[in-house]
C-alpha positions in Angstrom: 7.0 95.3 54.2 7.4 91.9 52.1 8.4 89.0 54.1 11.7 87.4 52.7 11.7 83.9 51.6 15.1 83.4 53.3 14.8 85.2 56.6 17.9 83.5 58.2 20.4 83.5 55.2 23.9 83.1 56.2 25.6 82.5 52.9 26.8 84.7 50.4 28.7 84.3 47.1 32.0 85.7 48.5 31.5 83.4 51.8 30.9 80.3 49.9 34.0 81.0 47.5 36.0 81.8 50.6 34.9 78.6 52.5 38.1 76.4 53.5 38.1 72.9 54.2 38.8 71.8 57.7 39.8 68.5 59.3 36.5 67.4 59.1 33.4 67.6 56.9 31.3 70.8 57.9 28.0 72.5 57.1 27.1 76.0 56.3 23.3 76.8 56.5 21.7 79.1 54.5 18.1 78.7 55.9 15.1 76.7 55.7 17.0 73.3 55.4 19.3 74.4 52.7 23.1 74.0 53.3 26.5 73.8 51.7 28.5 70.7 52.8 32.3 71.5 52.8 34.2 68.3 52.6 37.9 68.1 53.8 39.2 67.5 50.5 37.7 70.9 49.6 34.7 69.8 47.4 31.5 71.7 48.1 28.1 70.2 47.8 24.6 71.7 48.1 22.2 69.8 50.2 18.5 70.2 51.4 17.5 68.8 54.6 13.8 67.9 55.3 11.0 65.7 56.6 8.7 63.6 54.6 5.9 61.4 56.4 7.8 61.9 59.6 11.2 60.8 58.1 14.3 63.3 58.0 15.7 63.0 54.4 18.5 64.9 52.4 18.1 65.9 48.9 21.3 66.2 46.9 20.9 69.5 44.8 24.3 69.7 43.2 27.9 70.7 43.1 29.2 74.2 43.7 30.3 76.0 41.7 28.5 74.4 38.8 25.2 75.1 40.9 25.5 78.7 42.1 24.0 80.0 45.1 21.2 81.6 43.3 20.3 78.4 41.5 20.7 76.3 44.7 18.2 78.5 46.1 15.8 78.1 43.2 16.1 74.4 43.4 15.5 74.4 47.2 12.3 76.5 46.5 11.1 73.9 44.0 11.6 71.1 46.5 9.6 72.8 49.4 6.8 73.4 46.6 6.7 69.6 46.0 6.4 69.0 49.7 3.4 71.4 49.9 1.8 69.1 47.4 2.6 65.9 49.3 5.5 65.0 46.8 8.8 63.8 48.0 11.6 65.7 46.3 13.9 62.8 46.2 11.2 60.4 44.6 10.5 63.2 42.0 14.0 63.4 41.0 14.4 59.6 40.7 11.4 59.6 38.5 12.6 62.4 36.1 16.1 60.5 36.1 14.3 57.4 35.1 12.3 59.0 32.6 15.3 60.8 31.0 17.4 57.5 31.1 14.5 55.4 29.6 14.3 58.1 26.8 18.0 57.9 25.8 18.5 54.1 26.6 16.8 53.1 23.4 19.3 55.1 20.9 19.5 54.5 17.3 22.8 52.8 18.0 21.3 50.4 21.0 18.4 49.3 18.9 20.4 48.8 15.5 22.7 46.6 17.5 20.0 44.5 18.9 18.2 44.3 15.4 21.7 43.2 14.2 22.1 40.5 16.8 18.7 39.2 16.2 19.3 38.8 12.5 23.0 37.8 12.3 22.3 34.4 12.9 20.5 34.3 9.3 23.4 35.9 7.7 27.0 34.7 6.9 29.6 35.9 9.2 31.1 38.2 6.2 27.7 39.7 5.5 27.1 40.3 9.3 30.2 42.0 9.6 29.6 44.2 6.5 26.3 45.4 7.8 27.5 46.5 11.2 30.6 48.0 10.0 28.7 50.0 7.6 26.4 51.4 10.3 29.2 52.1 12.6 31.1 54.2 9.9 28.3 56.1 8.1 25.5 56.1 10.4 26.1 55.8 14.3 28.6 59.0 14.3 25.5 61.3 13.2 22.3 59.7 14.8 23.5 56.9 16.7 23.3 58.4 20.2 19.8 60.0 19.5 16.7 58.3 21.1 15.4 56.3 18.1 11.9 57.3 18.9 12.8 61.0 18.4 14.5 60.7 14.9 12.9 62.4 12.0 12.8 61.7 8.3 15.1 64.7 7.3 17.7 63.6 10.0 17.9 60.3 8.3 18.1 61.6 4.9 20.8 64.0 5.9 22.8 60.8 6.9 22.3 59.2 3.6 23.1 62.4 1.7 26.5 62.3 3.2 27.1 59.1 1.7 25.8 60.0 -1.6 27.9 63.1 -1.8 30.9 60.8 -1.9 29.3 59.1 -5.0 28.8 56.0 -3.1 25.4 55.8 -4.5 25.0 51.9 -3.9 26.2 52.1 -0.4 23.7 54.9 0.4 20.7 52.7 -1.0 22.1 49.7 1.0 22.2 52.1 4.1 18.6 53.4 3.5 17.5 49.6 3.4 19.1 48.7 6.8 17.9 52.0 8.4 14.7 50.9 7.4 15.0 47.4 8.8 16.1 49.0 12.2 13.2 51.5 12.6 10.8 48.7 11.6 12.1 46.6 14.2 11.8 49.5 16.7 8.1 49.9 15.9 7.6 46.3 16.3 9.4 46.0 19.7 7.7 49.2 20.9 10.9 51.4 21.1 9.4 53.8 18.4 6.1 54.8 17.2 6.8 55.4 13.5 9.5 54.7 10.9 11.0 57.8 9.5 12.9 56.1 6.7 9.8 54.4 5.1 9.0 57.7 3.1 12.6 57.9 1.7 12.0 55.4 -1.1 13.0 57.0 -4.5 14.7 60.3 -2.9 18.2 59.1 -3.4 20.3 59.3 -6.5 20.9 56.2 -8.7 23.8 55.5 -11.2 22.8 55.5 -14.9 24.1 52.2 -15.9 25.1 51.6 -19.6 24.1 47.9 -20.0 26.3 45.5 -21.9 24.5 43.2 -24.3 24.1 40.1 -22.3 22.2 36.7 -22.4 19.1 35.7 -20.4 19.0 32.6 -18.4 16.8 31.0 -21.1 19.5 32.1 -23.9 22.5 30.8 -22.1 22.1 27.0 -22.6 22.1 27.5 -26.4 25.2 29.9 -26.4 27.1 27.1 -24.3 26.1 24.3 -26.9 27.5 26.3 -29.7 30.8 27.4 -27.7 31.3 23.6 -27.3 31.2 23.3 -31.1 33.0 26.2 -32.1 35.5 25.6 -34.9 38.0 28.4 -34.3 41.2 28.2 -32.0 40.8 25.8 -29.0 42.6 28.4 -26.8 39.9 31.0 -27.8 37.2 28.5 -26.8 38.9 28.1 -23.5 39.4 31.8 -22.8 35.7 32.2 -23.2 34.7 29.3 -21.2 37.0 30.4 -18.4 35.4 33.9 -18.5 31.9 32.7 -18.3 32.9 30.5 -15.3 34.6 33.2 -13.3 32.7 36.2 -14.8 35.8 38.5 -14.2 36.0 41.5 -16.7 37.3 40.6 -20.1 40.5 42.6 -19.7 41.3 40.9 -16.1 41.0 37.5 -18.1 43.2 38.5 -20.8 45.8 39.6 -18.6 45.9 36.7 -16.6 49.2 35.4 -15.5 50.3 31.6 -14.3 51.9 33.0 -11.1 48.5 34.5 -10.1 46.8 30.9 -9.6 47.1 28.5 -6.8 45.5 25.3 -7.8 46.4 23.6 -4.4 44.4 26.5 -2.7 41.9 26.8 -5.4 42.4 30.5 -5.7 43.0 33.0 -8.3 44.6 36.1 -6.8 44.2 39.2 -9.0 46.5 42.0 -8.2 45.4 45.5 -7.7 47.2 46.9 -10.6 45.0 44.8 -13.0 41.8 45.6 -11.5 39.4 48.4 -12.5 39.1 49.7 -8.9 43.0 49.0 -8.3 42.1 47.0 -5.4 43.2 43.2 -5.1 40.6 40.5 -6.1 40.0 36.9 -5.3 38.4 34.5 -7.4 37.7 31.1 -5.9 38.3 28.3 -8.5 35.4 25.7 -8.9 36.1 22.1 -9.9 35.0 23.0 -13.6 37.6 26.1 -13.6 40.3 23.7 -12.4 39.7 21.4 -15.2 40.0 24.2 -17.6 43.1 25.6 -16.4 44.7 22.1 -16.6 43.8 22.2 -20.2 45.0 25.6 -20.8 48.3 24.7 -19.1 48.9 22.2 -21.6 49.0 24.8 -24.3 50.4 27.9 -22.8 52.0 26.9 -19.4 55.5 27.5 -20.6 54.5 31.2 -21.0 53.7 34.0 -18.5 50.1 34.8 -19.6 47.4 32.1 -19.9 46.2 33.7 -23.1 49.2 35.0 -25.0 49.2 36.9 -28.4 49.5 34.9 -31.4 52.4 37.2 -32.7 53.9 38.1 -29.5 53.8 35.7 -26.5 55.1 38.0 -24.1 51.7 40.3 -24.4 48.4 39.0 -23.6 45.6 38.0 -26.2 44.0 40.9 -28.3 40.9 42.3 -26.9 38.9 41.4 -30.2 39.5 37.9 -30.1 36.8 36.8 -28.1 34.6 39.6 -29.4 35.1 38.1 -32.8 34.5 34.3 -31.6 31.1 35.7 -30.1 30.4 37.3 -33.3 31.2 34.1 -35.4 28.8 32.1 -32.9 26.0 34.2 -34.2 25.6 36.4 -31.4 26.6 39.8 -32.4 24.7 42.5 -30.9 23.2 39.8 -28.5 26.2 39.0 -26.2 29.6 40.6 -25.1 32.2 39.2 -23.1 31.5 41.9 -20.1 27.7 40.7 -20.6 28.4 37.3 -19.0 28.8 39.3 -15.9 25.3 40.5 -15.9 24.1 37.2 -16.8 25.8 35.3 -13.9 24.5 38.3 -11.6 21.1 38.1 -12.5 21.0 34.1 -12.1 22.7 34.1 -8.9 20.5 36.8 -7.4 17.4 34.8 -8.6 18.6 31.9 -6.7 18.7 33.7 -3.7 22.6 34.2 -2.9 23.8 36.9 -0.7 23.7 40.0 -2.6 26.7 41.6 -1.0 28.7 38.5 -1.6 27.7 38.5 -5.3 28.6 42.1 -5.5 32.2 41.2 -3.9 32.6 38.6 -6.3 31.9 40.7 -9.2 34.4 43.1 -7.8 31.9 46.0 -7.5 32.6 48.6 -4.8 31.8 52.1 -4.0 34.9 54.3 -4.4 35.0 55.4 -0.7 35.7 51.6 -0.1 38.7 51.4 -2.3 41.3 51.7 0.5 39.2 49.4 2.8 39.1 46.7 0.1 43.0 46.1 0.7 41.9 44.8 4.0 38.4 43.3 3.1 39.0 42.0 -0.3 38.5 38.6 1.0 34.9 39.6 2.5 32.3 37.0 2.0 34.9 34.5 1.0 33.0 31.3 2.2 29.8 32.5 0.5 31.7 33.2 -2.7 33.3 29.9 -2.8 29.7 28.3 -2.6 28.7 30.7 -5.2 31.4 29.9 -7.6 31.0 26.1 -7.2 27.2 26.3 -7.6 27.7 28.6 -10.8 30.4 25.9 -12.1 27.7 23.0 -11.8 25.0 25.3 -13.1 26.9 25.9 -16.3 27.7 22.1 -16.9 23.8 21.4 -16.6 22.9 24.3 -18.5 24.9 23.0 -21.5 23.2 19.7 -21.5 19.8 21.2 -21.9 
């Protein structure tokens, strides 16, 4: 007859279930050092008492009923086999726990936040906030808890596809760049062995852009000189100058009203209903713009609009007024009112200003960010103030070339 592994078994599933707490903790042995510890509060714990190198030790196996009698006996048998091999079951348990914790300690979120902390000193506060918020919203919920070294390329792509499916194509592209930087940092610091985002270049959709005719950096000075000598209405000249200095959309400029401007605070607050994306927008006012506004005020300060129509002062300037002026200056097909935004964006990016701050000043945003913009329309404001003053100074110098 085959000898039982548990010749002195005293426990049964029914007996364990019916074991009642007493005035003190007590033990019910199953044989071979395995026992059930019944606490006076009713809790029941599996324990294994053994000796290792002459010392008595106790291995915590688990809690009943999460660990059944059968499972407890199997774990007990595994521990006894370790002892036969000269391995302390408690030390083995600690090693396995340490390995598991080490694996899960360096999660994507943890490493991403570490990367962010290392780099944020090089960024403006607004940009740093923008970066971490985008990761918290669109990346951490999906791969944040995963060990960074176990994340595969398809998992990263799946995260980006979620953003792409919302038609937030610019955001998806920026998130790819940020994930790529996080994985690169993980490889550099030994937390991962490869970068699963590096091969995703070109896989995301891009928005087809219909470019408006715009001036290059080299062409801008000549245009400014011609504008200074424009022989048409002075108010039209001032409108074009204000358009170039603020690089808002032509419709946003034509509809500008005096109550939107705070010269003391040096800010133009365009209400949401007048913006393309239906969100409020802030335009910091440079010294040059303040001077332009003072001159414009002498002409139209008594009206609601900065640029009222010639026939009806209660309506804004015609959308064709500035376009015809550009034609008269000799730039038909070469420049548009909207194109000055592209010119400004190109030059500012070449100068190394914060890309996200430039985009916010251009009032560019993903459609999924529309609601958030009511709260964050002042993002990167310090950077934007610097950008707008630099741009004003640049235009003055360019007109002298």
